[in-house]
C-alpha positions as a Markdown table, in Angstrom:
| # | Residue | x | y | z |
|---|---|---|---|---|
| 1 | Met | -181.5 | 110.9 | 117.3 |
| 2 | Ser | -180.4 | 108.0 | 115.2 |
| 3 | Glu | -182.7 | 104.9 | 115.1 |
| 4 | Asn | -179.7 | 102.8 | 116.1 |
| 5 | Asn | -179.5 | 104.5 | 119.5 |
| 6 | Thr | -183.1 | 104.8 | 120.4 |
| 7 | Glu | -183.0 | 101.8 | 122.7 |
| 8 | Lys | -179.8 | 102.8 | 124.4 |
| 9 | Pro | -180.5 | 104.4 | 127.7 |
| 10 | Trp | -177.7 | 106.9 | 127.1 |
| 11 | Gly | -178.8 | 107.7 | 123.5 |
| 12 | Gly | -180.1 | 111.1 | 124.2 |
| 13 | Arg | -176.7 | 112.7 | 124.0 |
| 14 | Phe | -175.9 | 111.2 | 120.6 |
| 15 | Thr | -176.8 | 112.1 | 117.0 |
| 16 | Ala | -174.9 | 109.5 | 115.1 |
| 17 | Pro | -175.5 | 105.8 | 115.3 |
| 18 | Thr | -173.0 | 103.6 | 117.0 |
| 19 | Asp | -170.5 | 102.1 | 114.6 |
| 20 | Ala | -171.1 | 98.4 | 114.1 |
| 21 | Phe | -167.5 | 97.6 | 115.1 |
| 22 | Val | -167.8 | 99.8 | 118.2 |
| 23 | Glu | -171.0 | 98.0 | 119.2 |
| 24 | His | -169.3 | 94.6 | 118.9 |
| 25 | Phe | -166.1 | 95.8 | 120.5 |
| 26 | Thr | -167.8 | 97.3 | 123.6 |
| 27 | Glu | -170.4 | 94.7 | 124.3 |
| 28 | Ser | -170.1 | 92.5 | 127.3 |
| 29 | Val | -173.4 | 90.7 | 127.4 |
| 30 | Ser | -172.0 | 87.7 | 125.7 |
| 31 | Tyr | -170.2 | 86.8 | 128.9 |
| 32 | Asp | -171.6 | 89.0 | 131.7 |
| 33 | Gln | -175.1 | 87.5 | 131.3 |
| 34 | Arg | -174.0 | 85.0 | 133.9 |
| 35 | Leu | -174.6 | 87.8 | 136.4 |
| 36 | Ala | -178.3 | 88.1 | 135.5 |
| 37 | His | -179.8 | 86.4 | 138.5 |
| 38 | His | -177.6 | 88.5 | 140.9 |
| 39 | Asp | -178.4 | 91.7 | 138.9 |
| 40 | Ile | -182.1 | 91.0 | 139.3 |
| 41 | Lys | -181.7 | 90.2 | 143.0 |
| 42 | Gly | -179.9 | 93.5 | 143.5 |
| 43 | Ser | -182.5 | 95.4 | 141.5 |
| 44 | Ile | -185.3 | 94.0 | 143.6 |
| 45 | Ala | -183.6 | 95.0 | 146.8 |
| 46 | His | -182.9 | 98.5 | 145.3 |
| 47 | Val | -186.5 | 99.1 | 144.2 |
| 48 | Thr | -187.9 | 97.8 | 147.5 |
| 49 | Met | -185.8 | 100.4 | 149.2 |
| 50 | Leu | -187.0 | 103.1 | 146.8 |
| 51 | Ala | -190.5 | 102.4 | 147.8 |
| 52 | Lys | -189.6 | 102.2 | 151.5 |
| 53 | Thr | -188.1 | 105.7 | 151.3 |
| 54 | Gln | -191.0 | 107.0 | 149.2 |
| 55 | Val | -188.8 | 107.8 | 146.3 |
| 56 | Ile | -191.2 | 105.9 | 144.1 |
| 57 | Ala | -194.7 | 104.7 | 144.8 |
| 58 | Glu | -195.3 | 101.3 | 146.3 |
| 59 | Asn | -197.5 | 100.1 | 143.4 |
| 60 | Asp | -194.8 | 101.0 | 140.9 |
| 61 | Ala | -192.3 | 99.1 | 143.0 |
| 62 | Gln | -194.5 | 96.0 | 143.0 |
| 63 | Asp | -195.0 | 96.2 | 139.2 |
| 64 | Ile | -191.2 | 96.4 | 138.7 |
| 65 | Ile | -190.5 | 93.5 | 141.1 |
| 66 | Ala | -193.1 | 91.3 | 139.3 |
| 67 | Gly | -191.6 | 92.2 | 136.0 |
| 68 | Leu | -188.1 | 91.4 | 137.2 |
| 69 | Gln | -189.2 | 88.1 | 138.6 |
| 70 | Gln | -190.8 | 87.1 | 135.3 |
| 71 | Ile | -187.6 | 88.0 | 133.4 |
| 72 | Asp | -185.5 | 86.0 | 135.9 |
| 73 | Lys | -187.7 | 83.0 | 135.2 |
| 74 | Glu | -187.3 | 83.5 | 131.4 |
| 75 | Ile | -183.6 | 83.6 | 131.8 |
| 76 | Ile | -183.5 | 80.4 | 133.9 |
| 77 | Asp | -185.7 | 78.7 | 131.4 |
| 78 | Gly | -183.5 | 79.8 | 128.5 |
| 79 | Lys | -186.2 | 81.8 | 126.8 |
| 80 | Phe | -184.7 | 85.2 | 127.2 |
| 81 | Val | -183.3 | 86.8 | 124.1 |
| 82 | Trp | -180.1 | 88.7 | 124.7 |
| 83 | Ser | -179.0 | 91.6 | 122.5 |
| 84 | Thr | -175.5 | 92.8 | 122.0 |
| 85 | Ala | -176.8 | 96.1 | 120.8 |
| 86 | Leu | -177.8 | 96.7 | 124.5 |
| 87 | Glu | -174.2 | 96.2 | 125.6 |
| 88 | Asp | -174.5 | 94.4 | 128.9 |
| 89 | Val | -176.6 | 92.3 | 131.2 |
| 90 | His | -178.0 | 95.4 | 133.0 |
| 91 | Met | -179.3 | 97.2 | 129.9 |
| 92 | Asn | -180.8 | 94.0 | 128.5 |
| 93 | Ile | -182.8 | 93.4 | 131.7 |
| 94 | Glu | -183.9 | 97.0 | 132.1 |
| 95 | Thr | -184.9 | 97.3 | 128.5 |
| 96 | Ala | -186.9 | 94.0 | 128.7 |
| 97 | Leu | -188.5 | 95.3 | 131.9 |
| 98 | Val | -189.7 | 98.6 | 130.2 |
| 99 | Lys | -191.1 | 96.6 | 127.2 |
| 100 | Arg | -192.9 | 94.3 | 129.6 |
| 101 | Ile | -194.5 | 96.9 | 132.1 |
| 102 | Gly | -194.1 | 100.2 | 130.3 |
| 103 | Asp | -192.6 | 103.5 | 131.4 |
| 104 | Val | -192.8 | 102.6 | 135.1 |
| 105 | Gly | -189.9 | 100.3 | 134.4 |
| 106 | Lys | -187.7 | 103.3 | 133.8 |
| 107 | Lys | -188.0 | 104.2 | 137.5 |
| 108 | Leu | -185.9 | 101.2 | 138.4 |
| 109 | His | -182.6 | 103.0 | 137.8 |
| 110 | Thr | -183.5 | 105.9 | 140.1 |
| 111 | Gly | -180.6 | 106.7 | 142.5 |
| 112 | Arg | -178.1 | 104.3 | 141.0 |
| 113 | Ser | -175.6 | 103.9 | 138.2 |
| 114 | Arg | -174.4 | 101.0 | 136.2 |
| 115 | Asn | -171.1 | 101.6 | 138.1 |
| 116 | Asp | -172.4 | 100.8 | 141.6 |
| 117 | Gln | -174.8 | 98.2 | 140.0 |
| 118 | Val | -172.1 | 96.1 | 138.5 |
| 119 | Ala | -169.9 | 96.4 | 141.6 |
| 120 | Thr | -172.8 | 95.0 | 143.6 |
| 121 | Asp | -173.5 | 92.3 | 141.0 |
| 122 | Ile | -170.0 | 91.0 | 141.1 |
| 123 | Arg | -169.9 | 90.8 | 144.8 |
| 124 | Leu | -173.2 | 89.0 | 145.0 |
| 125 | Tyr | -172.0 | 86.5 | 142.3 |
| 126 | Leu | -168.5 | 86.0 | 143.7 |
| 127 | Arg | -169.9 | 85.5 | 147.2 |
| 128 | Asp | -172.0 | 82.6 | 145.9 |
| 129 | Glu | -169.1 | 81.2 | 143.9 |
| 130 | Ile | -166.7 | 81.3 | 146.9 |
| 131 | Asp | -169.3 | 79.4 | 148.9 |
| 132 | Asp | -169.5 | 76.7 | 146.2 |
| 133 | Ile | -165.7 | 76.5 | 145.8 |
| 134 | Cys | -165.4 | 76.0 | 149.6 |
| 135 | Leu | -167.9 | 73.1 | 149.4 |
| 136 | Lys | -165.8 | 71.6 | 146.6 |
| 137 | Ile | -162.7 | 72.0 | 148.7 |
| 138 | Asn | -164.5 | 70.1 | 151.4 |
| 139 | Asp | -165.3 | 67.3 | 149.0 |
| 140 | Val | -161.6 | 66.9 | 148.2 |
| 141 | Leu | -160.7 | 67.0 | 151.9 |
| 142 | Lys | -163.2 | 64.2 | 152.6 |
| 143 | Ala | -161.7 | 62.1 | 149.8 |
| 144 | Leu | -158.2 | 62.7 | 151.2 |
| 145 | Val | -159.3 | 61.8 | 154.7 |
| 146 | Ala | -161.0 | 58.7 | 153.5 |
| 147 | Leu | -157.9 | 57.5 | 151.7 |
| 148 | Ala | -155.6 | 58.5 | 154.6 |
| 149 | Glu | -157.7 | 56.5 | 157.0 |
| 150 | Gln | -156.7 | 53.4 | 155.1 |
| 151 | His | -153.0 | 54.2 | 155.2 |
| 152 | Thr | -152.2 | 55.4 | 158.7 |
| 153 | Glu | -149.5 | 52.7 | 158.9 |
| 154 | Thr | -148.5 | 52.4 | 155.2 |
| 155 | Ile | -144.8 | 53.3 | 155.0 |
| 156 | Met | -143.3 | 55.2 | 152.2 |
| 157 | Pro | -140.1 | 57.3 | 151.7 |
| 158 | Gly | -140.4 | 61.0 | 152.5 |
| 159 | Phe | -138.4 | 63.1 | 150.1 |
| 160 | Thr | -136.3 | 66.2 | 150.0 |
| 161 | His | -134.7 | 67.2 | 146.7 |
| 162 | Leu | -136.6 | 64.2 | 145.3 |
| 163 | Gln | -134.1 | 62.0 | 147.2 |
| 164 | Ser | -135.2 | 59.6 | 149.8 |
| 165 | Ala | -134.9 | 61.4 | 153.2 |
| 166 | Gln | -136.9 | 59.8 | 156.1 |
| 167 | Pro | -139.7 | 57.3 | 156.2 |
| 168 | Val | -143.2 | 58.6 | 156.6 |
| 169 | Thr | -146.7 | 57.1 | 156.5 |
| 170 | Phe | -148.7 | 57.6 | 153.4 |
| 171 | Gly | -151.6 | 58.8 | 155.5 |
| 172 | His | -149.3 | 61.5 | 156.9 |
| 173 | His | -148.3 | 62.6 | 153.4 |
| 174 | Leu | -151.9 | 62.8 | 152.2 |
| 175 | Leu | -152.8 | 65.0 | 155.2 |
| 176 | Ala | -150.1 | 67.4 | 154.2 |
| 177 | Trp | -152.2 | 68.1 | 151.1 |
| 178 | Ala | -155.2 | 68.4 | 153.4 |
| 179 | Glu | -153.5 | 71.1 | 155.5 |
| 180 | Met | -152.8 | 73.1 | 152.3 |
| 181 | Leu | -156.4 | 72.9 | 151.3 |
| 182 | Leu | -157.6 | 74.0 | 154.7 |
| 183 | Arg | -155.5 | 77.2 | 154.4 |
| 184 | Asp | -156.9 | 77.7 | 150.8 |
| 185 | Arg | -160.4 | 77.5 | 152.2 |
| 186 | Ser | -159.6 | 79.9 | 155.0 |
| 187 | Arg | -158.2 | 82.4 | 152.5 |
| 188 | Leu | -161.4 | 82.3 | 150.5 |
| 189 | Gln | -163.5 | 82.8 | 153.6 |
| 190 | Asp | -161.4 | 85.8 | 154.6 |
| 191 | Cys | -161.7 | 87.2 | 151.1 |
| 192 | Arg | -165.5 | 86.8 | 151.3 |
| 193 | Lys | -165.6 | 88.7 | 154.6 |
| 194 | Arg | -163.7 | 91.7 | 153.1 |
| 195 | Met | -165.8 | 91.9 | 150.0 |
| 196 | Asn | -169.2 | 91.4 | 151.8 |
| 197 | Leu | -170.0 | 95.2 | 151.9 |
| 198 | Leu | -172.6 | 96.8 | 149.7 |
| 199 | Pro | -171.4 | 99.4 | 147.2 |
| 200 | Leu | -174.9 | 100.2 | 145.9 |
| 201 | Gly | -175.8 | 103.8 | 146.6 |
| 202 | Ser | -172.4 | 105.1 | 145.5 |
| 203 | Ala | -174.1 | 105.8 | 142.1 |
| 204 | Ala | -171.6 | 106.8 | 139.4 |
| 205 | Leu | -168.9 | 108.0 | 141.7 |
| 206 | Ala | -170.2 | 110.6 | 144.2 |
| 207 | Gly | -173.3 | 109.1 | 145.8 |
| 208 | Thr | -176.8 | 110.2 | 145.1 |
| 209 | Ser | -179.1 | 113.1 | 146.3 |
| 210 | Tyr | -182.1 | 110.8 | 146.8 |
| 211 | Pro | -182.9 | 109.9 | 150.4 |
| 212 | Ile | -181.8 | 106.3 | 150.0 |
| 213 | Asp | -181.3 | 103.7 | 152.8 |
| 214 | Arg | -178.2 | 101.8 | 152.0 |
| 215 | Glu | -178.2 | 99.8 | 155.2 |
| 216 | Phe | -181.7 | 98.5 | 154.4 |
| 217 | Val | -180.5 | 97.2 | 151.0 |
| 218 | Ala | -177.4 | 95.7 | 152.6 |
| 219 | Glu | -179.5 | 93.8 | 155.0 |
| 220 | Gln | -181.9 | 92.6 | 152.2 |
| 221 | Leu | -178.9 | 91.3 | 150.2 |
| 222 | Gly | -177.1 | 89.7 | 153.1 |
| 223 | Phe | -174.1 | 92.1 | 153.2 |
| 224 | Asp | -172.4 | 92.8 | 156.5 |
| 225 | Gly | -172.5 | 96.5 | 156.0 |
| 226 | Val | -172.0 | 99.2 | 153.4 |
| 227 | Thr | -168.9 | 100.6 | 151.8 |
| 228 | Gln | -167.6 | 103.9 | 153.2 |
| 229 | Asn | -166.3 | 105.8 | 150.2 |
| 230 | Ser | -168.3 | 106.2 | 146.9 |
| 231 | Leu | -165.2 | 106.7 | 144.8 |
| 232 | Asp | -163.5 | 103.6 | 146.1 |
| 233 | Ser | -166.7 | 101.6 | 145.9 |
| 234 | Val | -167.2 | 101.9 | 142.2 |
| 235 | Ser | -163.6 | 101.9 | 141.0 |
| 236 | Asp | -161.6 | 99.2 | 142.8 |
| 237 | Arg | -161.6 | 95.5 | 142.0 |
| 238 | Asp | -159.2 | 94.5 | 144.7 |
| 239 | Phe | -161.7 | 91.9 | 146.0 |
| 240 | Val | -161.6 | 90.2 | 142.5 |
| 241 | Ile | -157.8 | 90.3 | 142.5 |
| 242 | Glu | -157.8 | 88.9 | 146.1 |
| 243 | Phe | -160.0 | 86.0 | 145.0 |
| 244 | Ser | -157.8 | 85.4 | 142.0 |
| 245 | Ala | -154.8 | 85.3 | 144.2 |
| 246 | Ser | -156.5 | 82.7 | 146.4 |
| 247 | Ala | -157.5 | 80.8 | 143.4 |
| 248 | Ser | -153.9 | 80.8 | 142.1 |
| 249 | Leu | -152.8 | 79.3 | 145.5 |
| 250 | Ile | -155.4 | 76.6 | 145.2 |
| 251 | Met | -154.2 | 75.7 | 141.8 |
| 252 | Met | -150.5 | 75.8 | 142.9 |
| 253 | His | -151.4 | 73.3 | 145.6 |
| 254 | Leu | -153.4 | 71.1 | 143.2 |
| 255 | Ser | -150.4 | 71.3 | 140.7 |
| 256 | Arg | -148.1 | 70.1 | 143.4 |
| 257 | Phe | -150.4 | 67.2 | 144.1 |
| 258 | Ser | -150.5 | 66.5 | 140.4 |
| 259 | Glu | -146.8 | 66.4 | 140.1 |
| 260 | Glu | -146.5 | 63.8 | 142.8 |
| 261 | Leu | -149.3 | 61.6 | 141.4 |
| 262 | Val | -147.6 | 61.7 | 138.0 |
| 263 | Ile | -144.3 | 60.6 | 139.5 |
| 264 | Trp | -145.8 | 58.0 | 141.8 |
| 265 | Met | -147.7 | 56.4 | 138.9 |
| 266 | Ser | -144.7 | 56.1 | 136.6 |
| 267 | Gln | -143.1 | 52.7 | 136.2 |
| 268 | Ala | -140.0 | 54.0 | 137.8 |
| 269 | Ser | -141.8 | 54.6 | 141.0 |
| 270 | Gly | -144.9 | 52.4 | 140.9 |
| 271 | Phe | -146.3 | 53.7 | 144.2 |
| 272 | Ile | -149.9 | 54.1 | 143.0 |
| 273 | Asp | -152.2 | 53.3 | 140.2 |
| 274 | Ile | -155.1 | 55.7 | 139.3 |
| 275 | Gly | -158.4 | 54.1 | 138.3 |
| 276 | Asp | -159.0 | 53.4 | 134.6 |
| 277 | Ala | -162.0 | 55.8 | 134.6 |
| 278 | Trp | -159.6 | 58.7 | 135.5 |
| 279 | Cys | -156.9 | 57.9 | 133.0 |
| 280 | Thr | -156.6 | 57.9 | 129.2 |
| 281 | Gly | -154.6 | 55.9 | 126.6 |
| 282 | Ser | -152.3 | 56.5 | 123.7 |
| 283 | Ser | -153.4 | 56.7 | 120.1 |
| 284 | Ile | -150.3 | 54.8 | 119.0 |
| 285 | Met | -148.9 | 52.9 | 122.0 |
| 286 | Pro | -151.5 | 50.3 | 123.2 |
| 287 | Gln | -149.8 | 49.6 | 126.5 |
| 288 | Lys | -150.1 | 53.2 | 127.8 |
| 289 | Lys | -152.2 | 54.4 | 130.7 |
| 290 | Asn | -151.7 | 58.1 | 131.1 |
| 291 | Pro | -152.4 | 60.2 | 134.2 |
| 292 | Asp | -153.9 | 62.9 | 132.0 |
| 293 | Ile | -156.2 | 64.4 | 134.7 |
| 294 | Pro | -153.3 | 65.4 | 137.0 |
| 295 | Glu | -151.3 | 66.6 | 134.0 |
| 296 | Leu | -154.2 | 68.8 | 132.8 |
| 297 | Val | -154.7 | 70.2 | 136.3 |
| 298 | Arg | -151.0 | 71.0 | 136.4 |
| 299 | Gly | -151.3 | 72.7 | 133.1 |
| 300 | Lys | -154.5 | 74.6 | 133.9 |
| 301 | Thr | -152.6 | 76.2 | 136.8 |
| 302 | Gly | -150.9 | 78.5 | 134.3 |
| 303 | Arg | -154.2 | 80.0 | 133.0 |
| 304 | Val | -155.3 | 80.9 | 136.5 |
| 305 | Tyr | -152.0 | 82.6 | 137.2 |
| 306 | Gly | -152.6 | 84.4 | 133.9 |
| 307 | Asp | -156.0 | 85.5 | 135.1 |
| 308 | Leu | -154.5 | 87.0 | 138.2 |
| 309 | Met | -151.8 | 88.8 | 136.2 |
| 310 | Ala | -154.4 | 90.2 | 133.8 |
| 311 | Leu | -156.5 | 91.6 | 136.7 |
| 312 | Leu | -153.5 | 93.1 | 138.4 |
| 313 | Thr | -152.4 | 94.8 | 135.1 |
| 314 | Leu | -156.0 | 95.9 | 134.5 |
| 315 | Met | -156.2 | 97.8 | 137.7 |
| 316 | Lys | -152.7 | 99.2 | 138.1 |
| 317 | Gly | -152.9 | 102.3 | 135.9 |
| 318 | Gln | -156.5 | 103.4 | 136.5 |
| 319 | Pro | -157.2 | 106.8 | 138.0 |
| 320 | Leu | -160.3 | 107.3 | 140.2 |
| 321 | Ala | -163.1 | 106.6 | 139.7 |
| 322 | Tyr | -164.7 | 104.1 | 137.3 |
| 323 | Asn | -163.2 | 103.4 | 133.9 |
| 324 | Arg | -164.4 | 101.2 | 131.1 |
| 325 | Asp | -161.2 | 99.1 | 131.6 |
| 326 | Asn | -163.1 | 97.3 | 134.4 |
| 327 | Gln | -165.3 | 95.6 | 131.9 |
| 328 | Glu | -162.3 | 93.4 | 131.3 |
| 329 | Asp | -162.4 | 92.0 | 134.9 |
| 330 | Lys | -165.2 | 89.6 | 134.3 |
| 331 | Glu | -163.7 | 87.1 | 131.7 |
| 332 | Ala | -160.6 | 86.6 | 133.8 |
| 333 | Leu | -162.7 | 86.2 | 137.0 |
| 334 | Phe | -165.1 | 83.8 | 135.3 |
| 335 | Asp | -162.2 | 81.8 | 133.9 |
| 336 | Ala | -160.5 | 81.5 | 137.2 |
| 337 | Ile | -163.7 | 80.4 | 138.9 |
| 338 | Asp | -164.6 | 77.8 | 136.2 |
| 339 | Thr | -161.0 | 76.4 | 136.2 |
| 340 | Val | -160.7 | 76.0 | 140.0 |
| 341 | Lys | -164.1 | 74.4 | 140.3 |
| 342 | Ala | -163.4 | 71.9 | 137.5 |
| 343 | Cys | -160.1 | 70.9 | 139.0 |
| 344 | Leu | -161.5 | 70.5 | 142.5 |
| 345 | Leu | -164.3 | 68.4 | 141.0 |
| 346 | Ala | -161.7 | 66.3 | 139.2 |
| 347 | Tyr | -159.8 | 65.6 | 142.3 |
| 348 | Ser | -162.8 | 64.7 | 144.5 |
| 349 | Gly | -163.5 | 62.0 | 141.9 |
| 350 | Leu | -159.9 | 60.9 | 141.2 |
| 351 | Ile | -158.6 | 60.5 | 144.8 |
| 352 | Pro | -161.0 | 57.6 | 145.7 |
| 353 | Ser | -159.9 | 55.7 | 142.6 |
| 354 | Ile | -156.2 | 55.6 | 143.8 |
| 355 | His | -154.8 | 52.1 | 144.4 |
| 356 | Val | -151.7 | 52.0 | 146.6 |
| 357 | Asn | -148.8 | 49.6 | 146.0 |
| 358 | Phe | -147.7 | 48.9 | 149.6 |
| 359 | Glu | -144.8 | 46.8 | 148.6 |
| 360 | Ala | -143.2 | 49.3 | 146.2 |
| 361 | Met | -143.5 | 52.1 | 148.8 |
| 362 | Tyr | -142.0 | 50.0 | 151.6 |
| 363 | Lys | -139.2 | 48.7 | 149.4 |
| 364 | Ala | -138.3 | 52.3 | 148.2 |
| 365 | Ala | -138.2 | 53.5 | 151.8 |
| 366 | Ala | -135.9 | 50.6 | 152.8 |
| 367 | Asp | -133.6 | 50.9 | 149.8 |
| 368 | Gly | -133.2 | 54.6 | 150.3 |
| 369 | Tyr | -131.5 | 54.3 | 153.7 |
| 370 | Ala | -134.3 | 56.4 | 155.1 |
| 371 | Thr | -133.5 | 55.5 | 158.7 |
| 372 | Ala | -130.0 | 57.0 | 158.6 |
| 373 | Thr | -131.1 | 60.0 | 160.6 |
| 374 | Asp | -132.5 | 57.7 | 163.2 |
| 375 | Leu | -129.1 | 55.9 | 163.5 |
| 376 | Ala | -127.4 | 59.3 | 163.9 |
| 377 | Asp | -129.9 | 60.2 | 166.7 |
| 378 | Tyr | -129.2 | 56.9 | 168.3 |
| 379 | Leu | -125.5 | 57.6 | 168.4 |
| 380 | Val | -126.1 | 61.1 | 169.8 |
| 381 | Val | -128.2 | 59.6 | 172.6 |
| 382 | Ser | -125.3 | 57.2 | 173.2 |
| 383 | Gly | -122.9 | 60.1 | 173.8 |
| 384 | Leu | -121.5 | 61.1 | 170.5 |
| 385 | Ala | -121.5 | 64.7 | 169.3 |
| 386 | Phe | -124.0 | 65.1 | 166.4 |
| 387 | Arg | -121.3 | 66.0 | 163.8 |
| 388 | Asp | -119.3 | 62.9 | 164.8 |
| 389 | Ala | -122.5 | 60.8 | 164.6 |
| 390 | His | -123.4 | 62.3 | 161.2 |
| 391 | Glu | -119.9 | 61.4 | 159.9 |
| 392 | Ala | -120.1 | 57.8 | 161.2 |
| 393 | Val | -123.5 | 57.2 | 159.8 |
| 394 | Gly | -122.4 | 58.6 | 156.4 |
| 395 | Gln | -119.6 | 56.0 | 156.4 |
| 396 | Ile | -122.1 | 53.3 | 157.3 |
| 397 | Val | -124.4 | 54.3 | 154.4 |
| 398 | His | -121.5 | 54.3 | 152.0 |
| 399 | Tyr | -120.6 | 50.8 | 153.2 |
| 400 | Ala | -124.2 | 49.6 | 152.9 |
| 401 | Ile | -124.4 | 51.0 | 149.3 |
| 402 | Lys | -121.2 | 49.2 | 148.4 |
| 403 | Glu | -122.6 | 45.9 | 149.9 |
| 404 | Lys | -126.0 | 46.5 | 148.3 |
| 405 | Lys | -127.8 | 46.0 | 151.6 |
| 406 | Pro | -130.4 | 48.1 | 153.5 |
| 407 | Leu | -129.3 | 49.5 | 156.8 |
| 408 | Ala | -131.5 | 47.0 | 158.7 |
| 409 | Ala | -129.8 | 44.1 | 156.9 |
| 410 | Leu | -126.3 | 45.0 | 158.2 |
| 411 | Thr | -125.0 | 42.8 | 161.0 |
| 412 | Leu | -124.0 | 44.1 | 164.3 |
| 413 | Pro | -120.2 | 43.5 | 163.7 |
| 414 | Glu | -120.6 | 45.4 | 160.4 |
| 415 | Leu | -122.1 | 48.4 | 162.1 |
| 416 | Gln | -119.6 | 48.3 | 165.0 |
| 417 | Gln | -116.8 | 48.8 | 162.5 |
| 418 | Phe | -117.8 | 52.5 | 162.4 |
| 419 | Ser | -118.6 | 53.1 | 166.1 |
| 420 | Asp | -118.2 | 51.1 | 169.3 |
| 421 | Ala | -121.3 | 53.0 | 170.6 |
| 422 | Ile | -123.5 | 50.8 | 168.6 |
| 423 | Lys | -125.1 | 48.0 | 170.6 |
| 424 | Glu | -127.6 | 45.2 | 170.0 |
| 425 | Asp | -130.6 | 47.5 | 170.5 |
| 426 | Val | -129.6 | 49.5 | 167.4 |
| 427 | Phe | -131.9 | 47.5 | 165.2 |
| 428 | Thr | -135.0 | 49.0 | 166.8 |
| 429 | Val | -134.1 | 52.3 | 165.2 |
| 430 | Leu | -133.1 | 50.8 | 161.9 |
| 431 | Glu | -136.5 | 49.3 | 161.2 |
| 432 | Leu | -138.8 | 51.5 | 159.2 |
| 433 | Glu | -141.7 | 50.9 | 161.6 |
| 434 | Gly | -139.6 | 52.0 | 164.6 |
| 435 | Ser | -138.5 | 55.1 | 162.8 |
| 436 | Val | -142.0 | 56.1 | 161.9 |
| 437 | Ser | -143.5 | 55.3 | 165.3 |
| 438 | Ser | -140.8 | 57.4 | 167.1 |
| 439 | Arg | -142.2 | 60.6 | 165.6 |
| 440 | Asn | -145.0 | 60.5 | 168.0 |
| 441 | His | -145.8 | 64.2 | 168.6 |
| 442 | Val | -148.3 | 66.7 | 167.2 |
| 443 | Gly | -147.5 | 67.1 | 163.5 |
| 444 | Gly | -145.4 | 63.9 | 163.4 |
| 445 | Thr | -145.8 | 61.0 | 161.1 |
| 446 | Ala | -146.4 | 58.3 | 163.7 |
| 447 | Pro | -149.6 | 56.3 | 163.0 |
| 448 | Glu | -151.1 | 57.4 | 166.4 |
| 449 | Gln | -150.6 | 61.1 | 165.4 |
| 450 | Val | -152.0 | 60.5 | 161.9 |
| 451 | Lys | -155.2 | 59.1 | 163.5 |
| 452 | Gln | -155.4 | 62.1 | 165.8 |
| 453 | Ala | -155.0 | 64.4 | 162.8 |
| 454 | Leu | -157.7 | 62.6 | 161.0 |
| 455 | Lys | -160.1 | 63.2 | 163.9 |
| 456 | Arg | -159.3 | 66.9 | 163.8 |
| 457 | Leu | -159.8 | 67.1 | 160.1 |
| 458 | Ala | -163.1 | 65.3 | 160.2 |
| 459 | Ser | -164.3 | 68.0 | 162.7 |
| 460 | Leu | -163.3 | 70.8 | 160.3 |
| 461 | Ile | -165.1 | 69.5 | 157.2 |
């Protein structure tokens, strides 16, 4: 056997050395080394089970565990030397173990394959990352709740088609974002439940002839149970795809937040100002203060969508069972995780820096004739059919635009030109405060309802 293959666990079959290009092209340790801790954790549970079932001797298992723990510490301390010649994280750790404790280290891989090993590692790793992302979502939710608590009565225009539609409270608007994030967190938690089954024991594809105890290993590693089909266990990455789909939805929501912040911070709107520490300037225009963080989050959404598409494409043409294609799942997964975490971290810091321009928000709501629907509802209550009320209010708005007046600034005689159903009490529905307060039901924008929603949210985070 060639000297180049002597350290490769599969080298016995080969007589020619691995081509240098092939070695570089097939290695994954340059990125999958981030699975190291979880790989060692899974190996310790596996070898503990091998001793329990008397597949290997107890003293051998203890030597292997001690060696793995030492390697784990070296990796944490940054002292471990990785080798691309050993292809991946699994072979690097196993080879280091054998060098450290001798041939007894070779017993570690009894009853398993790299196929079920990596499927286990990814689940262990992704489970922890999902937990961390959920915590980061909670941080953003807390920031949103804290800001919304300050603005339960702050009035702004609500928009459809980016046109002023009806007045809402800024607190209510912020809590719309919070509801999206709650669903995002729920999706991640559901994904975690589905993936939290142990594939170890499936071996290469058909299971193993050793008397293993998969349920014991599952319990040791905190899994809810074991997978039920060895072929499926080693070959599918649907849990990675499901996570990436959930990550894409998180980014879609953050991108929508970003779009609004960019619009609101523009001079044309002037609704908010983002703190200086969360903005950047221009290299040529000294007056500029740019909302670069929201813009970057909006841009990074595309890369997470790309990660999802890469994973879907990776899996779509694979026959059962394991194929080397699946090596390509990790970079897309890692990128999606890193991007989502960074963007959530950005928002948990940015949101508290937001300063609200009350006057600009209120003026925009007033100038946009946002209480027109309230006036139509008033006429319906007075006895008009809705379509007749809609037409009358449309004429009133046209008149107000021509006169350059907000609806609430029109006089009673001016309003009565268009309907004799309009009485002196009409002004209670034309005021922005009255309009907002009238939406006093669950899910409505009334300040009282926003305060109730804030209590509910506080209990969920």
